C-alpha positions in Angstrom: -16.4 -29.7 35.4 -19.5 -31.7 36.4 -21.0 -34.1 33.9 -23.4 -37.0 33.8 -22.3 -40.4 32.7 -23.8 -40.1 29.3 -22.3 -36.6 28.8 -18.9 -37.9 29.8 -19.2 -40.9 27.5 -20.0 -38.7 24.6 -17.2 -36.2 25.4 -14.6 -38.6 26.7 -11.8 -37.2 24.6 -12.6 -33.7 26.1 -12.6 -35.2 29.6 -9.2 -36.7 29.0 -7.9 -33.4 27.7 -9.2 -31.4 30.7 -7.6 -34.0 33.0 -4.3 -33.5 31.3 -4.5 -29.8 32.2 -5.2 -30.4 35.8 -9.0 -29.8 35.9 -11.1 -31.9 38.2 -13.9 -33.8 36.5 -17.0 -34.8 38.6 -18.9 -37.8 37.2 -22.5 -37.9 38.4 -24.7 -41.0 38.1 -28.1 -39.3 37.9 -29.9 -42.6 38.6 -28.1 -43.7 41.8 -27.1 -40.2 42.8 -23.5 -41.5 43.3 -20.6 -39.3 42.2 -16.9 -39.6 41.7 -14.2 -37.1 41.0 -11.3 -37.6 38.6 -8.0 -35.9 39.5 -4.8 -35.9 37.6 -2.0 -37.9 39.2 0.7 -35.5 40.4 2.2 -37.2 43.4 2.7 -40.8 44.5 0.4 -43.2 42.8 -2.3 -44.5 45.1 -3.1 -48.2 45.2 -6.3 -49.5 43.7 -7.9 -51.3 40.8 -6.7 -50.1 37.3 -9.0 -49.1 34.5 -8.0 -48.5 30.9 -9.4 -45.4 29.3 -11.5 -47.5 26.9 -12.9 -49.8 29.6 -13.7 -46.8 31.8 -15.6 -45.1 29.0 -17.7 -48.2 28.4 -18.4 -48.9 32.1 -18.6 -45.5 33.7 -21.4 -46.5 36.0 -19.3 -49.4 37.4 -16.3 -47.0 37.8 -18.3 -44.5 39.8 -19.7 -47.3 42.0 -16.3 -48.8 42.6 -14.9 -45.4 43.6 -17.4 -45.3 46.5 -15.4 -48.2 48.1 -11.8 -47.3 47.3 -9.8 -45.1 44.9 -9.5 -46.3 41.3 -6.7 -45.7 38.8 -7.3 -44.5 35.2 -4.6 -45.3 32.6 -4.2 -43.9 29.1 -1.9 -45.8 26.8 -0.9 -48.0 29.7 0.4 -45.1 31.8 -1.4 -44.1 35.1 -3.0 -40.7 34.4 -5.7 -40.0 37.0 -7.2 -41.2 40.3 -10.9 -41.6 40.8 -12.3 -40.9 44.3 -15.7 -40.8 46.0 -17.4 -37.5 45.8 -20.5 -36.1 47.5 -22.8 -34.0 45.4 -24.0 -30.9 47.3 -27.7 -30.5 47.6 -29.0 -27.4 45.9 -30.3 -24.8 48.2 -34.1 -24.2 48.0 -34.6 -20.8 46.5 -36.2 -18.3 48.8 -39.4 -16.5 47.5 -39.0 -13.0 46.5 -40.7 -10.3 48.7 -41.3 -6.7 48.2 -38.9 -6.0 51.0 -36.1 -6.5 48.4 -37.3 -3.7 46.2 -34.9 -0.7 45.9 -35.7 2.8 44.7 -33.7 4.3 41.8 -32.2 6.8 44.2 -30.8 4.1 46.4 -29.2 2.5 43.3 -27.7 5.8 42.3 -26.3 6.3 45.8 -24.5 3.0 45.5 -23.1 3.8 42.1 -21.9 7.2 43.1 -20.2 5.9 46.2 -18.4 3.2 44.4 -17.3 5.3 41.5 -13.8 6.1 42.7 -13.2 2.4 43.4 -14.3 1.3 39.9 -12.2 3.8 38.0 -11.1 2.2 34.7 -7.5 1.7 33.7 -6.1 3.0 30.5 -5.6 0.8 27.5 -2.5 2.8 26.7 -4.2 4.2 23.6 -6.0 7.5 24.3 -8.2 7.2 21.1 -9.4 3.8 22.3 -9.9 5.0 25.9 -12.2 7.8 24.5 -14.6 5.3 22.9 -14.6 2.6 25.5 -13.7 4.3 28.8 -10.6 2.2 29.4 -10.4 -1.2 31.1 -13.1 -1.9 33.7 -12.1 -3.4 37.0 -14.0 -6.6 37.8 -14.5 -7.6 34.2 -12.7 -9.5 31.4 -11.8 -7.8 28.2 -10.9 -10.1 25.3 -8.6 -9.0 22.5 -9.6 -11.1 19.4 -7.1 -10.9 16.6 -6.2 -13.2 13.7 -2.6 -14.5 13.5 0.1 -12.0 12.5 -2.3 -9.0 13.0 -0.3 -7.6 16.0 -2.9 -8.5 18.6 -0.3 -8.9 21.4 0.6 -5.2 21.1 -2.7 -4.1 22.8 -2.2 -6.1 26.0 1.4 -5.1 26.0 0.4 -1.4 25.7 -2.1 -1.7 28.6 0.5 -3.3 30.8 2.9 -0.5 30.1 0.3 2.2 30.7 -0.6 0.7 34.1 2.9 -0.3 35.4 4.8 2.7 34.1 2.3 5.4 35.0 4.6 8.2 36.4 1.9 9.5 38.7 0.2 6.4 40.1 1.9 3.1 38.9 -0.6 0.2 39.2 0.7 -3.4 39.8 0.3 -5.7 36.8 0.5 -9.5 36.5 1.6 -10.6 33.1 0.9 -14.3 32.2 2.8 -15.5 29.1 1.2 -18.5 27.4 2.3 -19.6 23.9 5.0 -17.0 23.9 8.4 -17.5 25.7 8.9 -15.3 28.8 12.1 -13.8 27.3 10.2 -12.8 24.1 7.5 -11.1 26.1 10.0 -9.2 28.3 12.0 -8.2 25.2 8.9 -6.8 23.6 8.1 -4.8 26.7 11.6 -3.3 26.9 11.7 -2.6 23.2 8.4 -0.6 23.4 9.4 1.2 26.6 13.0 2.2 26.0 12.2 2.5 23.0 14.6 0.6 20.7 14.0 -1.4 17.4 12.7 -4.8 18.4 14.3 -6.7 15.5 17.7 -5.4 16.3 17.2 -5.9 20.1 16.2 -9.5 19.4 19.1 -10.1 17.1 21.6 -8.5 19.5 22.7 -5.8 17.0 21.7 -2.6 18.8 23.9 0.4 18.1 25.8 2.0 21.1 23.2 4.7 21.2 20.4 2.2 21.3 22.1 0.2 24.0 22.4 3.4 26.0 18.7 3.9 25.6 18.0 0.5 27.2 20.5 1.3 30.1 18.7 4.6 30.6 15.4 2.9 30.9 16.7 0.2 33.2 15.9 2.0 36.4 12.3 2.7 35.3 11.9 -0.9 34.2 13.2 -2.4 37.4 11.1 -0.2 39.6 7.8 -0.9 37.7 5.3 -3.0 39.7 5.1 -5.6 36.9 5.4 -9.3 37.6 5.4 -12.4 35.3 3.9 -15.8 36.0 5.8 -18.9 35.1 5.4 -19.7 31.4 2.3 -21.7 30.3 0.3 -21.2 33.5 -3.2 -22.6 34.1 -6.0 -20.1 34.7 -6.2 -21.3 38.4 -2.4 -20.7 38.8 -2.9 -17.1 37.5 -5.7 -16.5 40.0 -3.5 -17.8 42.8 -0.6 -15.6 41.8 -2.9 -12.6 41.5 -4.1 -13.1 45.1 -0.5 -12.7 46.4 0.0 -9.2 44.8 -1.1 -6.4 46.9 -3.0 -3.6 45.2 -3.1 -5.5 41.9 -5.0 -3.6 39.2 -4.5 -5.5 35.9 -3.9 -9.1 34.8 -2.7 -9.6 31.2 -2.9 -13.0 29.6 -0.8 -13.4 26.4 -2.3 -15.5 25.0 -5.2 -17.9 24.7 -4.5 -20.4 21.8 -7.6 -21.4 19.9 -6.0 -24.7 18.7 -4.9 -27.2 21.3 -1.2 -27.2 22.0 0.8 -29.7 24.0 1.9 -28.4 27.4 -0.3 -25.3 27.0 -3.2 -25.3 29.4 -4.7 -22.1 28.0 -5.5 -23.7 24.6 -8.1 -25.7 22.7 -11.3 -26.9 24.5 -10.0 -25.7 27.9 -10.5 -22.0 26.9 -14.2 -21.5 27.9 -13.4 -22.9 31.4 -10.2 -20.8 31.6 -12.1 -17.6 30.8 -14.7 -18.4 33.5 -11.9 -18.8 36.0 -10.4 -15.4 34.9 -13.9 -13.8 35.2 -14.1 -15.1 38.8 -10.6 -13.7 39.4 -11.7 -10.3 38.1 -14.8 -10.2 40.2 -13.4 -11.5 43.4 -10.1 -9.5 43.4 -11.6 -6.4 41.7 -9.0 -6.2 38.9 -9.2 -5.7 35.2 -8.3 -8.8 33.1 -7.2 -8.4 29.5 -6.7 -11.6 27.6 -5.5 -12.0 24.0 -7.0 -14.9 21.8 -5.1 -15.7 18.6 -8.3 -15.9 16.5 -11.1 -13.7 15.4 -13.5 -16.6 14.8 -16.9 -15.4 15.8 -18.1 -18.7 17.2 -15.1 -19.0 19.4 -15.4 -15.5 20.7 -19.1 -16.1 21.5 -18.2 -19.2 23.5 -15.6 -17.4 25.6 -18.4 -15.0 26.7 -16.2 -12.1 27.8 -17.7 -8.8 29.1 -16.1 -6.8 26.3 -14.2 -7.7 23.1 -11.7 -5.6 21.2 -11.6 -7.0 17.7 -8.2 -6.0 16.2 -7.5 -6.2 12.5 -4.9 -4.8 10.1 -6.3 -2.9 7.0 -4.8 -3.5 3.6 -1.9 -1.1 4.0 -0.7 -2.7 7.2 0.3 0.7 8.7 -2.7 1.0 11.0 -4.7 -1.2 13.4 -8.5 -1.0 13.5 -10.0 -1.8 16.9 -13.7 -2.5 17.1 -15.3 -2.5 20.5 -18.2 -4.8 21.3 -20.0 -5.7 24.6 -22.0 -8.7 25.7 -25.7 -8.3 24.9 -25.1 -5.0 23.1 -23.0 -5.9 20.1 -20.7 -3.4 18.4 -20.3 -0.1 20.2 -17.7 1.8 18.3 -14.4 1.5 16.4 -11.2 3.5 16.0 -8.2 3.2 13.7 -4.8 4.0 15.1 -1.2 4.0 13.6 1.1 1.1 14.2 4.8 1.4 15.1 6.0 -2.1 14.3 9.6 -1.0 14.7 9.1 -0.5 18.5 5.9 -2.7 18.8 3.6 0.1 19.9 0.2 1.4 19.0 0.2 5.2 18.5 -2.4 7.8 19.0 -3.6 9.3 15.7 -2.7 13.0 15.1 -5.1 15.5 16.3 -7.6 16.7 13.7 -6.9 20.0 12.1 -9.2 23.0 12.8 -12.3 22.9 10.6 -13.5 26.5 10.8 -13.2 26.8 7.1 -14.7 23.7 5.4 -12.4 22.2 2.8 -12.0 18.7 1.4 -9.1 16.8 2.8 -7.3 13.8 1.3 -8.3 10.4 2.7 -4.8 9.8 4.1 -4.9 12.9 6.3 -8.4 12.4 7.6 -8.6 12.2 11.4 -9.8 9.0 13.1 -13.3 8.6 14.4 -14.0 10.3 17.7 -15.8 8.9 20.7 -18.9 10.9 20.0 -19.0 10.2 16.3 -18.3 6.4 16.3 -16.4 4.8 13.5 -16.2 6.9 10.3 -16.0 4.6 7.3 -15.3 7.6 5.0 -12.0 8.3 6.8 -10.4 5.2 5.5 -12.7 4.3 2.7 -11.3 2.3 -0.3 -12.0 4.1 -3.6 -14.7 2.5 -5.7 -13.2 -0.1 -8.1 -12.7 1.0 -11.6 -15.1 -0.3 -14.2 -13.7 -3.5 -15.7 -12.5 -2.8 -19.3 -13.4 -4.8 -22.3 -9.9 -6.2 -22.4 -7.5 -6.9 -19.6 -4.5 -4.6 -19.2 -1.6 -6.1 -21.0 1.0 -5.9 -18.2 -0.3 -6.0 -14.6 2.6 -5.4 -12.3 3.2 -5.4 -8.5 3.7 -1.7 -8.6 0.2 -0.7 -9.4 -0.9 1.9 -6.8 -3.1 0.9 -4.0 -5.2 3.9 -4.1 -6.5 3.2 -7.6 -5.0 6.4 -9.1 -3.6 4.5 -12.1 -5.9 3.0 -14.7 -6.4 -0.7 -14.9 -8.6 -3.5 -13.8 -9.6 -3.5 -10.1 -8.8 -7.2 -9.7 -5.1 -6.5 -10.4 -4.9 -3.4 -8.2 -5.9 -5.5 -5.2 -3.3 -8.2 -5.8 0.0 -8.9 -4.3 3.1 -8.7 -6.5 3.4 -12.5 -6.7 -0.2 -12.9 -7.8 0.0 -10.2 -10.4 3.2 -11.7 -11.8 1.5 -15.1 -12.1 -1.5 -13.6 -13.9 0.8 -11.9 -16.4 2.7 -15.1 -17.0 -0.6 -16.9 -17.8 -1.8 -14.2 -20.1 1.6 -14.0 -21.9 1.4 -17.8 -22.5 -2.1 -17.4 -24.0 -1.0 -14.6 -26.3 2.0 -16.6 -27.5 -0.1 -19.7 -28.2 -2.7 -17.6 -30.1 0.0 -16.0 -32.2 1.5 -19.4 -33.0 -2.0 -20.7 -34.0 -2.6 -17.5 -36.1 -5.7 -16.7 -34.0 -7.3 -20.1 -34.1 -8.8 -20.6 -30.7 -9.3 -24.4 -30.9 -5.7 -25.0 -32.0 -4.3 -22.7 -29.3 -6.4 -24.4 -26.6 -5.3 -27.8 -27.8 -1.7 -26.8 -27.6 -2.0 -25.2 -24.2 -3.8 -28.2 -22.8 -0.9 -30.4 -23.7 1.4 -28.3 -21.6 -1.1 -27.6 -18.8 0.6 -29.9 -16.2 4.2 -28.5 -16.6 2.9 -25.0 -16.9 0.9 -25.4 -13.6 4.0 -26.8 -11.9 6.0 -23.8 -13.1 3.3 -21.4 -11.7 3.3 -23.4 -8.4 7.1 -23.1 -8.1 7.0 -19.4 -8.8 4.2 -18.9 -6.2 6.3 -20.6 -3.6 9.4 -18.5 -4.3 10.9 -17.6 -0.9 8.7 -20.0 0.9 10.2 -22.1 3.7 8.6 -25.4 2.6 9.9 -27.2 -0.6 6.9 -28.9 -2.0 9.1 -31.1 -4.3 10.8 -32.6 -1.3 7.9 -35.0 -0.6 8.1 -37.4 2.3 7.5 -41.2 2.3 3.8 -42.0 2.6 2.2 -44.9 4.6 1.0 -48.0 2.8 -2.7 -46.9 3.1 -1.9 -44.2 0.6 -0.3 -46.5 -2.0 -2.3 -48.2 -4.7 -2.6 -52.0 -4.2 -2.3 -52.6 -7.9 -2.2 -50.8 -11.3 -6.0 -50.8 -11.6 -6.7 -50.7 -7.9 -7.2 -47.7 -5.6 -5.6 -47.1 -2.2 -7.4 -47.3 1.1 -8.6 -43.6 1.3 -12.3 -42.9 1.0 -12.9 -39.4 -0.5 -16.6 -39.2 0.3 -17.6 -38.6 -3.3 -21.4 -38.0 -3.4 -23.7 -39.8 -5.8 -27.0 -39.1 -4.1 -30.7 -38.9 -5.2 -33.5 -38.1 -2.8 -35.7 -41.0 -1.7 -39.3 -41.4 -2.8 -40.7 -39.6 0.3 -39.0 -36.5 -1.1 -39.5 -37.0 -4.8 -43.2 -38.2 -4.8 -44.6 -34.8 -3.7 -42.4 -33.0 -6.3 -43.7 -35.4 -9.0 -47.3 -34.9 -7.9 -47.0 -31.1 -7.9 -45.0 -31.1 -11.2 -42.5 -28.8 -9.4 -39.7 -27.6 -11.6 -36.2 -28.9 -10.7 -33.0 -27.0 -11.7 -29.7 -28.6 -12.2 -27.0 -26.2 -11.1 -23.3 -26.4 -12.0 -20.9 -25.1 -9.3 -18.2 -23.2 -11.0 -14.5 -23.9 -10.4 -15.1 -26.6 -7.8 -11.5 -28.0 -7.8 -10.1 -24.4 -8.0 -11.9 -23.4 -4.8 -10.8 -26.7 -3.1 -7.2 -25.7 -3.5 -7.8 -23.9 -0.2 -7.6 -26.9 2.0 -5.6 -28.0 5.1 -2.6 -29.8 3.6 0.1 -31.6 5.6 3.5 -30.2 5.0 5.8 -32.7 6.8 6.3 -36.4 7.3 3.0 -38.1 8.2 3.3 -39.5 11.7 1.1 -42.4 13.0 -0.7 -42.1 16.3 -3.9 -43.5 18.0 -7.0 -41.4 17.8 -8.8 -40.0 20.8 -11.2 -42.9 21.0 -8.3 -45.3 21.4 -6.5 -43.4 24.1 -4.6 -41.0 21.8 -4.6 -37.2 21.7 -7.6 -35.2 20.7 -8.0 -34.0 17.1 -5.6 -31.1 16.5 -6.8 -28.5 14.1 -3.2 -27.4 13.5 -2.4 -30.9 11.9 -3.8 -32.6 8.9 -3.7 -36.0 7.3 -5.9 -39.1 7.0 -7.9 -40.8 9.8 -9.4 -44.2 10.4 -12.9 -43.5 11.7 -16.2 -45.1 12.4 -18.7 -42.8 10.7 -21.8 -41.6 12.7 -25.2 -42.8 11.7 -27.1 -40.5 9.3 -30.8 -40.1 9.9 -31.8 -37.3 7.5 -33.5 -38.7 4.4 -33.7 -35.2 2.8 -30.0 -34.6 3.1 -27.1 -36.5 1.4 -24.8 -38.3 3.8 -21.6 -36.3 4.1 -19.6 -39.6 4.0 -20.7 -40.1 0.4 -22.4 -43.0 -1.2 -20.6 -45.7 0.8 -22.9 -48.6 1.7 -20.5 -50.8 3.6 -20.6 -50.4 7.4 -17.6 -50.2 9.6 -14.3 -48.3 9.8 -12.9 -46.4 6.9 -9.9 -44.1 6.2 -11.1 -40.6 5.4 -9.2 -37.3 4.7 -8.9 -34.3 6.9 -11.5 -32.4 4.8 -14.1 -35.1 5.4 -13.3 -35.3 9.1 -13.6 -31.6 9.7 -17.0 -31.6 8.0 -18.2 -34.4 10.2 -16.9 -32.7 13.3 -18.6 -29.5 12.4 -21.9 -31.3 11.7 -21.7 -33.1 15.1 -21.1 -29.8 16.9 -23.7 -27.8 18.9 -24.3 -25.4 16.0 -25.8 -28.0 13.7 -26.2 -31.2 15.8 -26.9 -33.3 12.7 -25.1 -36.4 13.9 -22.9 -37.9 16.5 -19.2 -37.3 16.6 -17.2 -39.8 14.4 -15.1 -42.2 16.4 -11.4 -41.6 15.5 -9.3 -44.8 15.9 -6.0 -44.0 14.2 -4.4 -41.1 12.3 -1.5 -40.3 10.0 -0.9 -36.5 10.4 1.6 -33.8 10.4 1.7 -30.0 10.8 -0.6 -28.3 8.2 -1.4 -25.0 6.4 -4.1 -23.6 4.3 -1.7 -21.2 2.6 0.5 -23.6 0.6 -1.5 -23.3 -2.7 -3.2 -20.0 -1.9 -1.1 -17.7 -4.1 -1.5 -20.1 -7.0 -5.3 -20.3 -6.4 -5.7 -16.6 -6.2 -3.7 -16.1 -9.4 -5.8 -18.7 -11.3 -9.1 -17.2 -10.0 -8.0 -13.7 -11.0 -6.8 -14.8 -14.4 -10.1 -16.7 -14.9 -12.1 -13.6 -13.9 -10.1 -11.4 -16.4 -10.7 -14.0 -19.1 -14.4 -14.0 -18.5 -14.5 -10.2 -18.7 -13.3 -10.3 -22.3 -15.4 -11.3 -25.3 -12.6 -12.3 -27.6 -10.3 -15.1 -28.6 -7.8 -14.4 -25.8 -10.5 -14.6 -23.1 -11.9 -17.9 -24.5 -8.5 -19.5 -24.8 -7.4 -18.4 -21.3 -10.5 -19.8 -19.7 -10.0 -23.3 -21.2 -6.3 -23.1 -20.4 -6.8 -22.2 -16.7 -9.5 -24.9 -16.4 -7.0 -27.5 -17.7 -4.3 -26.4 -15.4 -6.1 -26.7 -12.1 -8.0 -29.8 -12.9 -5.0 -31.7 -14.2 -2.8 -30.4 -11.4 -5.2 -32.0 -8.9 -5.6 -35.3 -10.8 -1.9 -35.8 -11.3 -0.3 -34.8 -8.0 -0.7 -38.3 -6.7 0.6 -41.5 -8.3 0.7 -40.4 -12.0 3.1 -40.9 -14.8 2.0 -37.5 -16.2 3.5 -35.5 -13.4 6.8 -36.7 -12.0 7.5 -33.4 -10.2 4.9 -33.8 -7.5 4.0 -37.0 -5.6 1.5 -36.2 -2.9 -1.2 -38.7 -2.9 -2.4 -37.3 0.4 -2.8 -33.8 -1.0 -4.8 -35.2 -4.0 -7.3 -37.0 -1.7 -7.6 -34.0 0.7 -8.3 -31.5 -2.2 -10.8 -33.8 -3.8 -12.6 -34.4 -0.5 -12.6 -30.6 0.1 -14.4 -30.1 -3.2 -17.0 -32.7 -2.1 -17.3 -31.1 1.4 -17.8 -27.6 -0.3 -20.6 -29.1 -2.4 -22.2 -30.6 0.7 -22.2 -27.2 2.4 -23.9 -25.7 -0.6 -26.6 -28.3 -0.3 -27.0 -27.7 3.4 -27.4 -23.9 2.8 -30.0 -24.6 0.2 -32.0 -26.8 2.6 -31.7 -24.1 5.3 -33.1 -21.6 2.8 -36.2 -23.7 2.2 -35.1 -25.4 -1.1 -35.5 -29.2 -1.7 -32.4 -31.1 -2.6 -33.2 -33.6 -5.4 -29.7 -34.8 -6.4 -26.1 -34.2 -5.6 -23.4 -35.6 -7.8 -19.6 -35.4 -8.1 -17.9 -32.1 -7.3 -20.2 -29.6 -8.9 -23.7 -30.9 -9.7 -26.6 -29.9 -7.4 -30.3 -30.3 -8.4 -32.7 -28.1 -6.5 -36.5 -27.7 -6.4 -37.7 -24.2 -5.4 -36.9 -20.6 -6.3 -33.1 -20.9 -6.1 -32.6 -17.4 -7.7 -34.3 -15.6 -4.7 -33.0 -17.9 -2.0 -31.1 -16.1 0.8 -28.9 -17.5 3.6 -30.2 -16.7 7.1 -29.5 -13.1 8.1 -27.9 -12.2 4.7 -29.2 -10.1 1.9 -26.9 -11.5 -0.9 -28.3 -14.2 -3.1 -27.3 -17.7 -2.0 -26.8 -18.9 -5.6 -25.9 -15.8 -7.7 -26.0 -16.7 -11.4 -22.9 -16.3 -13.6 -19.6 -17.9 -14.4 -17.4 -16.6 -11.6 -16.2 -19.1 -9.0 -18.6 -17.7 -6.5 -21.6 -18.1 -8.9 -23.5 -21.0 -10.4 -24.8 -21.9 -13.9 -28.2 -23.4 -14.4 -27.7 -26.4 -16.8 -31.3 -27.5 -17.3 -34.8 -27.3 -15.7 -37.0 -30.4 -15.7 -40.0 -31.9 -14.0 -40.2 -35.4 -12.5 -42.7 -37.9 -13.8 -43.3 -41.0 -11.7 -43.3 -44.1 -13.9 -43.3 -46.7 -11.1 -42.8 -47.0 -7.4 -39.4 -45.4 -6.7 -38.8 -44.8 -10.4 -39.0 -41.4 -12.1 -38.5 -39.9 -15.5 -37.2 -36.4 -16.2 -39.4 -34.2 -18.5 -38.0 -31.0 -19.8 -39.8 -28.1 -18.3 -41.7 -25.8 -20.7 
């Protein structure tokens, strides 16, 4: 990695992370043309002056100059980490002018293609239906398998390795690189699929005598296969070096690239783009096919990795099949196929051959053949039936046994739910019916009674939603002092970034002069949507931030962070840090930090990266409150669909439950069952971050932001009803009462009464 001094200073935490994984970093002083190379210390420590990480970042020019005389030592946390040596920057070769002598006729190109055809024959993916639409794996290129967690993405590289190494006619040597998965687990999966025997029983050591005999019978074939494993957690360079030692190598499988940084895993985090480039050089230089699994289907990450082809693997609702969508660089999506899954033996199967169609006749959706290579993906083959029309009143007893195919009558929202969500919805509606019966149909009286029990009722729903979960939310850990109130009427040290912003005069004056209408929008269910946030689930641990020599921000962890916020130079946009006016360091939540990191990234580039000095974090999840959130959203939707006392009562009851749950999960005498001050701050900050993103989308769509307040108030000038996000046809702000919709509260015009002072006049 070659960087200028300013680039290295800006990305110092990334430089330290790359060094940790053994990558050499070349620092280039563009003014003096001096350069130095940073290498991780792996042998005896050389003698030389010692530089701390903080000092080196501040005085990179001096460090490079000093390295011209003698080696320098770089320390992180007081421990020697890297040596800095003099480096000579190669002079770029002067490009030669093009001449007509380099022109080739089409026939010459065809001759070359035809001559090399046998050498570039593709390898099978192990799935015939997939081979038909993509032509197999191409030598000299990298194929990326992008799959979300728990989708079974590792089955496809495993299948390709088996197809090559166990080919009865011409076995092809395969190099299998396990990363993020133990070597024994990878080997056990391969044996389970090839023998075949049930993986779960094989892993547990409970195979039957017949199944053990199947493994013994496959042993000779397994031992003879030309399949080799690298050592666990290899670097991309180590994979390339091992590949060069294998004669006749045809396929390299990397299982897997981890999108989030993991300790002792070189193929993770920010190192992935560089690793994929190394794998691409390996594929081109050694003329092998490379298939690498990445444990994410994030479009931005996949684009950054820049593979030749991508197989996007997802699991449809029923989980019994895998849908593989093939895309290529510069061409986009090419085709898709859906194949059966055999999760017992960890295999992808070929779909059954389509029945003869000489006599046209309708076939049930479950028996329809998959898309062929010539037809491309057939959406009708696996189409979901259109949702049933929502009835005037919800079905009285939604259950987990409602058919998936929609054969039974009932609201579509329940048919899509898991059993747990449906049971929670039924509990909410039963509670509403009981309260209305006790109040003899009086809505106000029933609502008042339900609001009194909203907190314990919400806790009961939370407990039921977590039934069978591994984490006991009631077993809360001790919290650091920064999360404790300093006094009865005083707050703790956490800044939630609550917005209270009004546009400055340079924005408001033109609106007042033009008498432009301004609409105040109310964002529905702000706290309800914010329940989907990254929440820490263990004891918070203290560590230094990346700007003080600590580890880089880990997206798999969550907590609170002491940061120096970046400067904000956009007068027409609210500051994402909220209405804080005091400069200096502040403690912010994970939600606010992730927003700032996103805004400092290359996609938006709105600000510099915040400096992270300290953190209190632990492992995190977004799924902790997800079943509860989905149940509340669904019950709310059903309540809005009815125009009667039950719907009105349920709506107010649900609103009281989620709002009081968030406000009392910290230090509160009203909820003694849950004491997570950190969760409360993170959820609130998530609501503010969600509102900021709405404002950003509005600005991107050409609207003017006039005011942003609290969790759910956004004032916009412009035609907000027809606004569209870039590249999307759906309305940016659909009007309604669903959680994905907004309500217009009022429309007014600004009247300037003095410099910087305005009065709201109701629009006619």
